[in-house]
C-alpha positions as CSV (number, residue, x, y, z in Angstrom):
1,M,-162.7,-156.2,-146.4
2,T,-164.1,-153.3,-144.3
3,R,-161.7,-150.9,-142.6
4,V,-162.8,-150.2,-139.0
5,A,-161.1,-147.6,-136.8
6,I,-161.6,-147.8,-133.1
7,L,-160.9,-144.6,-131.2
8,G,-159.8,-145.5,-127.7
9,A,-157.5,-148.3,-126.5
10,G,-158.9,-148.7,-123.0
11,I,-160.5,-151.9,-121.9
12,W,-163.7,-151.3,-124.0
13,G,-162.0,-150.3,-127.2
14,T,-159.6,-153.3,-127.0
15,A,-162.5,-155.7,-126.3
16,L,-164.3,-154.4,-129.3
17,A,-161.2,-154.9,-131.4
18,L,-161.1,-158.5,-130.3
19,V,-164.8,-159.2,-130.9
20,L,-164.7,-157.6,-134.3
21,S,-161.7,-159.7,-135.2
22,R,-163.8,-162.8,-134.5
23,S,-166.5,-161.7,-136.9
24,P,-167.2,-164.0,-139.9
25,H,-166.9,-160.8,-142.0
26,A,-163.4,-159.7,-142.9
27,H,-162.4,-156.5,-141.0
28,D,-159.1,-154.6,-141.2
29,I,-159.1,-153.1,-137.7
30,S,-157.1,-150.0,-136.5
31,L,-157.0,-149.4,-132.7
32,W,-156.1,-145.8,-131.8
33,A,-154.5,-145.0,-128.5
34,R,-154.4,-141.5,-127.2
35,D,-151.2,-142.2,-125.3
36,A,-148.1,-142.8,-127.5
37,G,-146.5,-145.0,-124.9
38,L,-149.6,-147.2,-124.6
39,A,-149.8,-147.5,-128.4
40,E,-146.1,-148.6,-128.5
41,E,-146.6,-151.1,-125.7
42,I,-149.6,-152.8,-127.3
43,R,-147.9,-152.8,-130.7
44,R,-144.8,-154.4,-129.4
45,K,-146.4,-157.0,-127.0
46,R,-149.6,-157.6,-129.1
47,E,-151.5,-157.3,-125.8
48,N,-153.0,-154.4,-123.8
49,I,-151.3,-155.2,-120.5
50,S,-152.5,-151.9,-119.0
51,Y,-156.2,-152.5,-119.6
52,L,-156.9,-156.0,-120.8
53,P,-154.1,-158.4,-119.9
54,G,-154.1,-162.0,-121.1
55,H,-155.7,-161.3,-124.4
56,T,-153.5,-161.4,-127.5
57,L,-154.5,-159.1,-130.4
58,P,-154.6,-160.9,-133.8
59,D,-152.5,-159.6,-136.7
60,Q,-155.5,-158.0,-138.3
61,V,-155.6,-155.4,-135.5
62,R,-153.2,-152.6,-136.1
63,V,-152.3,-150.2,-133.3
64,A,-151.8,-146.5,-134.0
65,H,-151.2,-143.3,-132.1
66,D,-151.4,-141.1,-135.2
67,L,-155.0,-140.2,-136.1
68,D,-154.2,-139.9,-139.8
69,E,-152.9,-143.5,-139.7
70,A,-155.8,-144.8,-137.6
71,L,-158.5,-143.2,-139.7
72,S,-157.1,-143.6,-143.2
73,G,-159.7,-145.4,-145.4
74,A,-162.0,-146.2,-142.5
75,K,-165.6,-147.0,-143.5
76,I,-166.6,-147.4,-139.9
77,I,-165.3,-145.4,-136.9
78,I,-166.1,-146.6,-133.3
79,G,-165.7,-144.1,-130.5
80,A,-164.8,-145.9,-127.2
81,I,-163.5,-142.9,-125.3
82,P,-164.5,-141.4,-122.0
83,S,-167.3,-138.8,-122.4
84,A,-165.1,-136.1,-120.9
85,H,-162.6,-136.4,-123.8
86,A,-165.1,-137.3,-126.6
87,R,-165.6,-133.8,-128.0
88,E,-161.9,-133.2,-128.2
89,V,-161.2,-136.5,-129.9
90,Y,-164.0,-136.2,-132.4
91,S,-163.0,-132.6,-133.2
92,A,-159.5,-133.7,-133.9
93,A,-160.8,-136.5,-136.1
94,A,-163.5,-134.5,-138.0
95,S,-161.4,-133.4,-140.9
96,R,-160.1,-137.0,-141.4
97,V,-163.6,-138.5,-141.6
98,A,-164.6,-139.4,-145.1
99,P,-168.0,-138.5,-146.4
100,Y,-170.8,-140.9,-145.3
101,T,-168.5,-142.8,-143.0
102,A,-170.4,-144.6,-140.2
103,V,-169.5,-143.2,-136.8
104,V,-170.6,-145.4,-133.9
105,S,-170.5,-144.1,-130.3
106,A,-169.8,-146.8,-127.7
107,T,-169.5,-144.3,-124.8
108,K,-172.1,-144.4,-122.0
109,G,-172.1,-140.8,-120.8
110,L,-172.9,-137.2,-121.5
111,D,-170.7,-134.3,-122.5
112,P,-169.9,-132.6,-119.2
113,A,-169.8,-129.1,-120.6
114,T,-172.9,-129.1,-122.7
115,H,-174.8,-132.1,-121.4
116,A,-175.1,-133.3,-125.0
117,R,-175.4,-137.0,-125.8
118,M,-172.5,-138.5,-127.7
119,S,-174.4,-138.8,-131.0
120,E,-175.1,-135.1,-130.7
121,V,-171.5,-134.3,-130.1
122,I,-170.5,-136.3,-133.2
123,G,-173.2,-134.5,-135.2
124,Q,-172.0,-131.1,-133.9
125,V,-168.2,-131.5,-134.6
126,V,-168.1,-134.0,-137.5
127,R,-171.2,-133.3,-139.5
128,A,-170.1,-129.6,-140.1
129,A,-167.2,-130.9,-142.2
130,R,-168.6,-134.2,-143.5
131,A,-171.8,-136.1,-143.4
132,P,-171.4,-139.1,-141.3
133,R,-174.0,-141.7,-140.6
134,I,-174.3,-141.9,-136.8
135,A,-175.2,-144.9,-134.6
136,V,-174.9,-145.9,-130.9
137,L,-173.7,-149.2,-129.4
138,S,-175.0,-149.9,-125.8
139,G,-176.4,-152.5,-123.6
140,P,-175.3,-154.9,-120.8
141,S,-171.7,-155.6,-121.7
142,F,-168.7,-155.8,-119.4
143,A,-165.6,-155.5,-121.6
144,L,-163.7,-158.3,-119.9
145,E,-166.6,-160.8,-120.6
146,V,-166.9,-159.6,-124.2
147,A,-163.2,-160.1,-124.6
148,Q,-163.5,-163.6,-123.1
149,G,-166.2,-164.5,-125.6
150,A,-169.0,-164.8,-123.0
151,P,-172.5,-164.7,-124.7
152,T,-173.5,-161.0,-124.9
153,A,-176.5,-159.2,-126.3
154,V,-176.3,-155.5,-127.0
155,V,-178.2,-152.7,-128.8
156,L,-177.2,-150.9,-132.0
157,A,-179.3,-147.8,-132.3
158,S,-179.6,-145.4,-135.3
159,H,-182.2,-143.2,-136.9
160,D,-181.0,-144.7,-140.2
161,A,-182.6,-148.2,-140.4
162,A,-180.3,-149.2,-143.3
163,L,-177.2,-148.2,-141.4
164,A,-178.4,-150.1,-138.3
165,A,-179.0,-153.3,-140.3
166,E,-175.6,-152.9,-142.0
167,L,-173.7,-152.5,-138.8
168,Q,-175.7,-155.3,-137.1
169,E,-174.4,-157.6,-139.8
170,A,-170.9,-156.2,-139.8
171,F,-170.5,-156.5,-136.0
172,A,-172.1,-159.8,-135.4
173,A,-169.7,-162.4,-134.1
174,P,-169.9,-165.7,-132.2
175,S,-171.4,-165.0,-128.7
176,F,-172.0,-161.3,-129.7
177,R,-175.6,-160.6,-130.6
178,L,-176.9,-157.2,-131.7
179,Y,-180.5,-155.9,-131.7
180,T,-181.3,-152.8,-133.6
181,N,-183.3,-149.9,-132.3
182,D,-184.2,-146.5,-133.7
183,D,-184.6,-144.8,-130.4
184,M,-181.1,-143.3,-130.1
185,L,-182.3,-140.8,-127.4
186,G,-183.6,-143.5,-125.1
187,V,-180.6,-145.8,-125.6
188,E,-178.1,-143.1,-124.9
189,L,-179.9,-141.6,-121.9
190,A,-180.3,-145.1,-120.4
191,G,-176.6,-145.8,-120.8
192,A,-175.7,-142.6,-119.0
193,M,-178.4,-142.8,-116.2
194,K,-177.8,-146.4,-115.2
195,N,-174.2,-145.5,-114.1
196,V,-175.6,-143.0,-111.5
197,I,-178.0,-145.6,-110.1
198,A,-175.2,-148.1,-110.0
199,I,-173.2,-145.8,-107.7
200,A,-176.2,-145.7,-105.4
201,A,-176.5,-149.5,-105.5
202,G,-172.9,-149.8,-104.6
203,T,-173.3,-147.4,-101.7
204,C,-176.1,-149.6,-100.3
205,Q,-173.8,-152.6,-100.5
206,G,-170.9,-150.6,-98.9
207,L,-173.2,-149.7,-96.1
208,G,-174.2,-153.3,-95.7
209,I,-178.0,-152.6,-95.6
210,G,-179.2,-155.7,-97.3
211,S,-180.8,-157.0,-100.5
212,N,-184.2,-155.4,-99.9
213,S,-182.7,-152.0,-100.3
214,L,-180.9,-153.1,-103.5
215,A,-184.1,-154.4,-105.1
216,A,-186.0,-151.3,-104.2
217,L,-183.2,-149.1,-105.5
218,I,-182.9,-150.8,-108.9
219,T,-186.7,-150.7,-109.3
220,R,-187.1,-147.1,-108.3
221,G,-183.9,-146.2,-110.3
222,L,-185.5,-147.6,-113.4
223,A,-188.6,-145.5,-112.7
224,E,-186.4,-142.5,-112.4
225,M,-184.6,-143.2,-115.6
226,S,-187.8,-143.7,-117.5
227,R,-189.4,-140.5,-116.2
228,L,-186.6,-138.3,-117.5
229,A,-186.0,-140.3,-120.8
230,V,-189.7,-140.3,-121.7
231,A,-190.0,-136.6,-120.9
232,L,-187.2,-135.9,-123.3
233,G,-188.8,-137.9,-126.0
234,A,-187.6,-141.5,-125.6
235,R,-189.9,-144.5,-125.9
236,P,-190.8,-146.3,-122.6
237,E,-190.1,-149.7,-124.1
238,T,-186.4,-148.8,-124.7
239,L,-186.0,-148.3,-120.9
240,S,-187.4,-151.8,-120.3
241,G,-185.0,-153.4,-122.8
242,L,-181.3,-154.3,-123.0
243,A,-180.1,-150.7,-123.0
244,G,-182.2,-149.8,-120.0
245,L,-183.2,-152.5,-117.6
246,G,-180.6,-155.0,-118.9
247,D,-177.7,-152.6,-118.4
248,L,-179.1,-151.3,-115.1
249,V,-179.2,-154.7,-113.6
250,L,-175.7,-155.6,-114.8
251,T,-174.1,-152.4,-113.6
252,C,-175.9,-152.4,-110.2
253,T,-175.0,-156.0,-109.4
254,G,-171.9,-157.0,-111.4
255,S,-168.5,-157.2,-109.7
256,L,-166.8,-155.7,-112.8
257,S,-168.8,-152.4,-112.6
258,R,-166.6,-149.4,-111.9
259,N,-169.6,-147.2,-110.9
260,R,-170.8,-149.8,-108.4
261,R,-167.2,-150.1,-107.0
262,V,-167.2,-146.3,-106.4
263,G,-170.4,-146.6,-104.5
264,I,-169.2,-149.5,-102.4
265,E,-166.1,-147.6,-101.4
266,L,-168.2,-144.5,-100.6
267,G,-170.4,-146.6,-98.4
268,K,-167.4,-147.8,-96.6
269,G,-166.5,-144.2,-95.7
270,R,-163.7,-143.6,-98.3
271,L,-163.4,-140.1,-99.9
272,L,-164.1,-139.7,-103.7
273,P,-160.7,-138.3,-104.7
274,E,-159.0,-141.3,-103.0
275,I,-161.3,-143.7,-104.7
276,I,-160.8,-142.2,-108.2
277,A,-157.0,-142.0,-107.7
278,G,-157.0,-145.8,-107.1
279,M,-159.1,-146.7,-110.1
280,H,-157.8,-147.9,-113.5
281,G,-160.5,-146.6,-115.9
282,V,-163.3,-144.1,-115.7
283,A,-166.5,-144.4,-113.7
284,E,-168.8,-142.4,-116.0
285,G,-171.5,-141.9,-113.4
286,V,-169.3,-139.6,-111.3
287,G,-169.4,-136.9,-113.9
288,T,-172.9,-137.5,-115.1
289,T,-175.0,-136.5,-112.1
290,A,-174.8,-132.8,-112.7
291,A,-175.7,-133.1,-116.4
292,L,-178.8,-135.2,-115.5
293,L,-179.9,-132.9,-112.8
294,T,-179.7,-130.0,-115.2
295,L,-181.8,-131.8,-117.8
296,A,-184.3,-132.8,-115.1
297,G,-184.6,-129.2,-113.8
298,E,-185.2,-127.9,-117.3
299,N,-188.0,-130.4,-117.7
300,K,-189.4,-130.3,-114.2
301,I,-188.6,-134.0,-113.5
302,E,-187.8,-135.3,-110.0
303,L,-184.7,-137.5,-109.8
304,P,-184.4,-138.2,-106.0
305,I,-181.8,-140.9,-106.3
306,T,-179.6,-138.9,-108.7
307,E,-180.0,-135.9,-106.3
308,Q,-178.7,-137.9,-103.4
309,V,-175.8,-139.5,-105.4
310,D,-174.8,-136.0,-106.5
311,A,-174.9,-134.8,-102.8
312,I,-172.7,-137.7,-101.8
313,L,-170.2,-137.2,-104.7
314,H,-170.0,-133.4,-104.8
315,Q,-171.5,-131.9,-101.6
316,G,-170.0,-134.0,-98.9
317,K,-173.2,-135.6,-97.7
318,S,-172.8,-138.9,-95.9
319,P,-174.2,-142.0,-97.5
320,C,-176.3,-142.8,-94.4
321,E,-177.9,-139.4,-94.6
322,A,-178.5,-139.8,-98.3
323,I,-180.3,-143.1,-97.8
324,R,-182.3,-141.7,-95.0
325,A,-183.4,-138.7,-97.2
326,I,-184.7,-141.1,-99.9
327,M,-186.5,-143.3,-97.4
328,E,-188.1,-140.3,-95.6
329,R,-189.6,-138.8,-98.8
330,P,-193.4,-138.4,-98.6
331,Q,-195.3,-141.6,-99.2
332,R,-196.8,-141.8,-102.7
333,K,-198.5,-144.0,-105.3
334,E,-196.2,-146.2,-107.3
């Protein structure tokens, strides 16, 4: 039996606990909640009413607030925590990570302070004390549908091919299919960038400007994602796969997308603080635009959609003006 610790008891961490409990492989699962009250509520009711109501956790899923308890004996650690808190949580967990434990990031975002990818954060704060094997889980996967058992295909990326194959086998479950990839850079950047494009897509819907604009935005958004990712060393085919195009389409069009929802409300004229205050969960794209623009500036890459999303989110630009700015850019070859 493999001991798996999941850091983060939000909707994604809880959904991963459920899908792993359905695996044909025996897993002893520990679900760690940052909030003691949430941990106690889930433990008592066997259901995460706050984030994923209606789904009973099986007995093999234990709930903990204490990190020592959660990580004790874990052979696999999955981080399902917002990027803004990832460094803090991984730093707290570092001394408790056993040598050669597999640490898997399931977070789609960048460290807001350093602009580092989650695998880099893990390497910086955990590897100094131990020697974890690092992987990334990404791809088109709404947590609610994963919890419901809807057929889902995701990507498990690692530079360690043996680790990727090991985790692919360990995580496989009915209706949950994993493809391996060694392009961690491309997979992580795609997961972060698609959230920003989804905010733009939602803004188009909130403005009510039609399907033509949405199709153009997704297509040009993918081109924008590919430009930056390839410039930083990713493979182009990663951006056309599940972690890139697949997740982009899902996040830009799916009703469960928090980033798309932020864009819709912005398009309707609501202010960002008001939107965020009313959300249950994190829209990673809100905090990602600045990091992406910094990376783009360092590498002399144009990100026109990301620039306009940042202007809407953080500079008070109206969505109509932002769309006009994109449409009035100089004509160019595709």
